C-alpha positions as a printed Julia matrix, in Angstrom:
107×3 Matrix{Float64}:
   0.0    0.0    0.0
   1.44   3.38  -0.97
   1.66   6.26   1.5
  -1.0    8.18  -0.41
  -3.4    5.2   -0.3
  -2.69   4.79   3.41
  -3.52   8.46   4.07
  -6.79   8.29   2.12
  -7.75   5.09   3.93
  -6.95   6.64   7.31
  -8.95   9.79   6.55
 -11.9    7.68   5.42
 -11.8    5.62   8.62
 -11.5    8.7   10.84
 -14.37  10.41   9.02
 -16.56   7.33   9.47
 -15.64   7.19  13.15
 -16.44  10.89  13.6
 -19.76  10.47  11.81
 -20.67   7.58  14.12
 -19.95   9.61  17.26
 -21.94  12.72  16.34
 -25.45  12.89  17.77
 -27.69  14.14  14.98
 -30.89  14.11  17.03
 -30.39  17.37  18.89
 -29.02  20.82  18.3
 -27.5   22.87  21.08
 -28.6   26.3   19.92
 -31.25  27.3   17.45
 -29.85  30.62  16.29
 -26.62  32.56  16.34
 -25.83  36.11  15.45
 -23.28  36.52  12.69
 -21.99  34.0   10.19
 -23.96  30.71   9.91
 -22.36  27.39  10.81
 -20.97  25.25   8.02
 -23.41  22.94   6.27
 -21.31  19.83   6.91
 -20.44  19.34  10.6
 -17.75  16.79   9.64
 -16.02  19.26   7.34
 -13.58  20.32  10.05
 -12.33  16.7   10.45
 -11.61  15.8    6.82
  -8.31  15.98   5.0
  -5.16  17.98   5.45
  -6.55  21.15   3.93
  -6.76  23.05   7.21
  -4.27  25.91   7.27
  -3.71  28.62   9.86
  -3.99  31.97   8.13
  -3.56  35.49   9.5
  -6.54  37.78   8.92
  -6.64  41.57   9.3
  -9.84  41.49  11.38
  -9.82  40.51  15.03
 -12.69  38.39  16.37
 -13.36  36.07  19.3
 -11.79  32.61  19.18
 -14.53  30.01  18.59
 -13.12  27.56  21.16
 -12.58  30.28  23.78
 -16.21  31.42  23.32
 -17.58  27.93  23.96
 -15.38  27.25  27.0
 -15.69  30.79  28.39
 -11.94  31.46  28.34
 -11.21  35.09  29.26
  -8.17  37.33  29.65
  -6.9   38.38  33.07
  -9.11  41.49  32.83
 -12.2   39.37  32.17
 -12.44  40.32  28.49
 -13.11  37.82  25.71
  -9.99  36.42  24.05
  -9.62  37.57  20.47
  -7.39  36.44  17.61
  -6.28  37.37  14.08
  -5.99  33.74  12.94
  -8.55  31.73  10.95
  -8.74  28.25   9.46
  -8.49  28.86   5.72
  -9.67  25.31   4.93
 -13.06  25.47   6.68
 -15.93  27.04   4.75
 -17.1   29.06   7.78
 -13.56  30.44   8.39
 -13.59  30.11  12.2
 -11.3   32.36  14.22
  -8.98  30.17  16.31
  -5.83  30.62  18.37
  -3.04  29.01  16.32
  -1.65  26.62  18.92
  -3.78  24.45  21.19
  -7.26  25.55  20.1
  -6.67  25.16  16.35
  -5.95  21.46  16.83
  -8.63  21.02  19.48
 -11.25  22.4   17.04
 -10.15  19.97  14.3
  -9.87  16.83  16.49
 -12.98  14.62  16.94
 -14.14  14.41  20.55
 -12.08  17.41  21.7
 -14.54  20.22  20.9
């Protein structure tokens, strides 16, 4: 088996595993202000197309918002970095939270 075939096989297996663990019966929130969520909830788990990209705008980190992470002054944590591979272009801190967002079962 070539390395490329191995990678495609692994991605397929991980996508199937992620799809099996997602509960499709309920939604946490019915509406959000701002940009809508991506149409495919598994999109953030597929492939190696996720790249950290600097963006001129500063918005709240998606992971920090969910977990309620704040600065020492109690303000919301903001970032310039987005995932260029996701269709909804989520703002994420480039280290820990970028990988947490793209790992099944972590976020």
